[in-house]
C-alpha positions as CSV (number, residue, x, y, z in Angstrom):
1,M,0.0,0.0,0.0
2,S,1.1,3.5,-0.7
3,R,2.0,5.4,2.4
4,L,2.2,8.6,0.5
5,G,-1.1,8.0,-1.3
6,K,-3.0,7.4,2.0
7,K,-2.2,10.8,3.4
8,P,-4.9,13.4,2.8
9,I,-4.0,16.7,1.2
10,S,-5.0,19.8,3.3
11,V,-6.7,22.5,1.2
12,P,-6.1,26.2,2.3
13,A,-9.1,28.4,2.8
14,N,-8.6,30.5,-0.3
15,V,-8.2,27.5,-2.7
16,K,-11.2,26.2,-4.7
17,V,-11.3,22.5,-5.8
18,A,-13.7,21.2,-8.5
19,I,-13.9,17.5,-9.4
20,D,-15.7,16.5,-12.6
21,G,-15.3,12.8,-13.3
22,H,-11.5,12.2,-13.8
23,K,-10.8,16.0,-14.1
24,V,-9.7,17.9,-11.0
25,T,-9.4,21.7,-11.2
26,I,-7.7,23.7,-8.5
27,S,-7.8,27.5,-8.5
28,S,-6.8,30.4,-6.2
29,G,-6.6,34.0,-7.1
30,G,-5.8,34.2,-10.8
31,N,-4.1,30.8,-11.0
32,Q,-5.9,27.7,-12.2
33,L,-4.5,24.2,-12.8
34,T,-6.2,21.1,-14.1
35,L,-5.3,17.4,-13.8
36,D,-6.8,14.5,-15.7
37,H,-6.1,11.5,-13.5
38,R,-6.2,7.8,-14.3
39,P,-9.6,6.0,-14.0
40,E,-8.1,3.5,-11.5
41,V,-7.6,6.3,-8.9
42,K,-10.5,7.9,-7.0
43,V,-10.2,11.5,-5.9
44,A,-12.7,13.0,-3.3
45,H,-12.9,16.4,-1.8
46,D,-14.3,16.8,1.8
47,Q,-15.3,20.4,2.2
48,T,-16.0,20.2,5.9
49,S,-12.5,19.0,6.9
50,K,-11.0,20.9,3.9
51,E,-9.1,17.8,2.6
52,I,-8.6,16.0,-0.6
53,S,-8.3,12.2,-0.3
54,V,-6.9,9.9,-3.0
55,S,-7.7,6.2,-3.0
56,I,-7.8,3.0,-5.1
57,E,-10.0,-0.1,-4.9
58,E,-9.0,-3.1,-2.8
59,K,-8.8,-5.4,-5.8
60,D,-6.2,-3.0,-7.5
61,A,-4.0,-2.9,-4.4
62,E,-1.8,-5.8,-5.7
63,N,-1.2,-4.1,-9.0
64,R,2.1,-2.1,-8.8
65,F,1.1,0.2,-11.7
66,V,-2.1,1.2,-10.0
67,R,-0.2,1.8,-6.7
68,A,2.2,4.0,-8.7
69,Y,-0.7,6.0,-10.2
70,W,-2.1,6.4,-6.7
71,G,1.0,8.0,-5.2
72,S,1.7,10.0,-8.4
73,T,-1.8,11.5,-8.5
74,R,-1.6,12.5,-4.8
75,A,1.8,14.1,-5.4
76,H,0.5,16.0,-8.5
77,L,-2.5,17.3,-6.6
78,A,-0.3,18.5,-3.7
79,N,2.0,20.2,-6.2
80,M,-1.0,21.9,-7.8
81,I,-2.1,23.3,-4.4
82,T,1.4,24.6,-3.7
83,G,1.6,26.1,-7.2
84,V,-1.6,28.1,-7.0
85,T,-0.8,29.4,-3.5
86,K,3.0,30.0,-3.5
87,G,4.2,29.1,-7.0
88,F,7.4,27.5,-8.1
89,E,10.7,29.1,-9.1
90,K,13.9,28.1,-10.8
91,Q,17.0,30.3,-11.3
92,L,19.6,29.9,-13.9
93,E,23.0,31.6,-14.2
94,I,24.7,32.4,-17.5
95,V,28.5,32.1,-17.2
96,G,30.8,33.3,-20.0
97,V,32.3,36.4,-21.5
98,G,29.7,38.0,-23.8
99,Y,27.0,35.5,-22.8
100,N,23.7,37.1,-21.9
101,A,19.9,36.8,-22.2
102,E,16.9,39.1,-22.7
103,V,13.2,38.7,-22.8
104,T,11.8,39.7,-26.2
105,G,8.0,39.4,-26.8
106,Q,7.0,35.8,-26.1
107,G,10.5,34.3,-26.0
108,L,13.9,34.4,-24.4
109,K,16.8,35.5,-26.6
110,L,20.1,33.9,-25.6
111,K,23.6,34.9,-26.7
112,L,25.7,31.9,-25.8
113,G,28.8,32.2,-28.0
114,Y,27.3,30.8,-31.2
115,A,27.3,32.8,-34.4
116,N,23.6,33.6,-34.1
117,P,21.5,34.3,-31.0
118,L,19.1,31.4,-29.9
119,F,15.4,32.0,-29.3
120,V,13.5,29.9,-26.8
121,A,9.7,30.3,-26.7
122,I,8.2,31.0,-23.3
123,P,5.2,28.7,-22.6
124,A,1.9,30.0,-21.3
125,G,1.7,30.5,-17.6
126,V,5.4,30.9,-17.1
127,K,7.0,34.2,-16.2
128,V,10.6,34.9,-17.0
129,S,12.7,37.8,-15.8
130,V,16.4,38.5,-16.6
131,D,18.8,40.4,-14.3
132,K,22.2,40.7,-15.9
133,T,23.3,37.1,-16.1
134,F,20.6,35.6,-13.9
135,V,17.4,34.2,-15.4
136,K,14.4,33.8,-13.0
137,I,11.7,31.4,-14.1
138,S,8.5,31.2,-12.1
139,G,4.9,30.0,-12.4
140,P,2.2,27.9,-10.7
141,D,2.8,24.7,-12.8
142,K,5.8,22.8,-11.5
143,H,6.2,20.8,-14.6
144,A,6.1,23.8,-17.0
145,V,8.7,25.8,-14.9
146,G,11.1,22.8,-14.6
147,Q,10.8,21.9,-18.3
148,F,11.4,25.4,-19.5
149,A,14.4,25.8,-17.2
150,A,15.8,22.5,-18.6
151,N,15.2,23.6,-22.2
152,V,17.1,26.9,-21.6
153,R,20.0,25.0,-19.9
154,A,20.1,22.5,-22.8
155,Q,21.0,25.3,-25.2
156,R,24.5,25.4,-23.8
157,K,25.3,23.1,-20.9
158,P,28.2,24.1,-18.6
159,E,31.5,22.6,-19.7
160,P,33.9,21.3,-17.1
161,Y,37.1,23.1,-18.0
162,N,36.1,26.8,-17.8
163,G,32.6,26.4,-16.4
164,K,31.1,28.4,-19.3
165,G,27.4,27.8,-20.2
166,V,24.0,27.9,-18.6
167,K,23.6,26.4,-15.1
168,Y,21.2,26.3,-12.2
169,T,22.3,28.7,-9.4
170,D,22.4,25.9,-6.9
171,E,24.3,23.6,-9.3
172,T,28.0,22.8,-8.7
173,I,30.1,22.2,-11.8
174,I,32.9,19.7,-11.2
175,R,35.9,21.3,-12.8
176,K,38.7,19.4,-14.7
177,Q,42.3,20.5,-14.6
178,G,43.1,20.4,-18.3
179,K,46.4,19.6,-20.0
180,A,49.7,20.3,-18.2
181,F,52.5,21.4,-20.5
182,G,56.2,20.7,-19.9
183,A,57.4,18.4,-17.2
């Protein structure tokens, strides 16, 4: 049995939860997120205790895939509640001489040492701000924020000799010594 799946999810007072079949919509303020969950998993919202409970049927308890859906659905719903109340944020750092970024329209323009600048489209619901060589990505959807940050980092991953490239601010690049001449 899933220990994580059994735990109820507490719903803050300002968050609205709507369940329509296999579709769960969570909204607060101007943020709204929707999840279509698997039919094997049951989601119920108790408005008196302000909790969401996720469960599966007893006959499916032996199926490891259904147990995985159970825990994953609960984790997605908990992330959605955190996203609409606090939001998620990733920070990237651009390291290198002449490397920079700027927000232009609906995209992020990156100059990363290539002949032409790179353009990465910003998905809906994600906010991007640039401060010199730091790129701050925020939004209510954890998956969208993380995927956009990974796409930007993939444009020029940090290399181990000089450390140049795009990296997360909390990431540590293991440096290599390089070649030694003479001896």
